VMD Tcl script that draws the C-alpha trace (Angstrom):
set ca {
  {64.24 -112.89 42.47}
  {66.16 -113.54 46.29}
  {64.96 -110.48 47.52}
  {68.44 -109.32 48.89}
  {69.63 -105.47 48.06}
  {72.46 -105.04 44.85}
  {73.18 -102.48 43.09}
  {70.96 -101.15 39.99}
  {73.32 -101.58 38.09}
  {73.78 -105.53 38.78}
  {69.62 -105.70 39.38}
  {69.26 -104.47 35.64}
  {72.10 -105.95 34.18}
  {69.72 -109.22 36.20}
  {66.96 -108.13 34.23}
  {68.04 -107.45 30.81}
  {69.58 -110.73 31.33}
  {66.04 -112.61 31.93}
  {64.13 -110.47 29.98}
  {65.92 -110.13 27.13}
  {65.81 -113.05 25.16}
  {62.07 -113.65 24.89}
  {60.61 -110.60 25.71}
  {63.19 -107.72 24.10}
  {64.04 -110.14 21.82}
  {59.91 -110.95 20.50}
  {59.51 -107.14 19.97}
  {62.58 -106.46 18.72}
  {64.37 -103.93 21.60}
  {67.45 -106.35 22.51}
  {69.52 -103.41 21.11}
  {68.24 -100.38 21.72}
  {67.71 -101.42 25.91}
  {71.42 -102.65 26.38}
  {72.48 -99.40 24.22}
  {70.29 -97.68 26.94}
  {71.68 -99.20 29.51}
  {75.16 -99.08 28.85}
  {75.24 -95.39 27.61}
  {73.28 -94.95 30.91}
  {76.34 -96.97 32.65}
  {78.70 -94.55 30.97}
  {77.02 -90.93 31.13}
  {75.13 -91.32 33.65}
  {71.56 -90.23 33.20}
  {68.87 -87.34 33.06}
  {69.41 -86.60 36.80}
  {72.73 -86.87 36.40}
  {72.76 -84.33 32.86}
  {70.67 -82.32 34.75}
  {73.23 -81.75 37.96}
  {76.95 -80.95 36.03}
  {74.39 -78.26 33.18}
  {73.66 -77.03 36.45}
  {77.25 -77.48 38.22}
  {78.68 -75.47 35.11}
  {77.40 -71.90 36.08}
  {75.19 -72.59 38.46}
  {71.96 -71.34 36.39}
  {68.69 -73.06 36.07}
  {68.19 -71.30 32.68}
  {71.62 -73.75 31.66}
  {69.54 -76.97 32.69}
  {66.28 -75.91 30.75}
  {68.37 -75.08 27.42}
  {70.09 -78.64 27.76}
  {66.79 -80.23 28.79}
  {65.37 -78.71 25.22}
  {68.46 -79.37 23.37}
  {68.59 -83.01 24.07}
  {64.30 -83.49 23.97}
  {64.78 -81.77 19.81}
  {67.48 -84.44 18.71}
  {70.54 -82.78 20.35}
  {73.03 -86.12 20.07}
  {74.08 -86.79 23.81}
  {76.93 -88.94 25.07}
  {79.19 -90.00 22.58}
  {77.50 -88.04 19.97}
  {74.88 -90.82 19.11}
  {70.85 -90.12 19.55}
  {69.00 -93.69 21.23}
  {66.56 -95.29 18.88}
  {63.37 -95.85 19.39}
  {61.81 -98.89 20.63}
  {59.85 -101.28 17.46}
  {56.49 -100.76 18.48}
  {57.24 -96.71 17.96}
  {59.01 -97.87 14.50}
  {56.26 -99.65 13.56}
  {54.26 -97.01 12.38}
}
mol new
graphics top color blue
foreach p $ca { graphics top sphere $p radius 0.5 }
foreach p [lrange $ca 0 end-1] q [lrange $ca 1 end] { graphics top cylinder $p $q radius 0.2 }
display resetview
């Protein structure tokens, strides 16, 4: 790490390249981390989804409704839910 400013996506790419082969792989989470990062790059994060929910009709209740649906397991971006990290799958 050089301390220089880089775009957030590039920073995450560097982090995954550095952590993925060792720590993430040891925990069984390399694929999940890659999938989640790809989804955020494709569809935006939670803040982008919340803004889009609000902009559709200008109602905060739409934002809350989308959060509830997502929390209860509604598919996000592409119709696929993300898996759980390995440490949560083990129990």
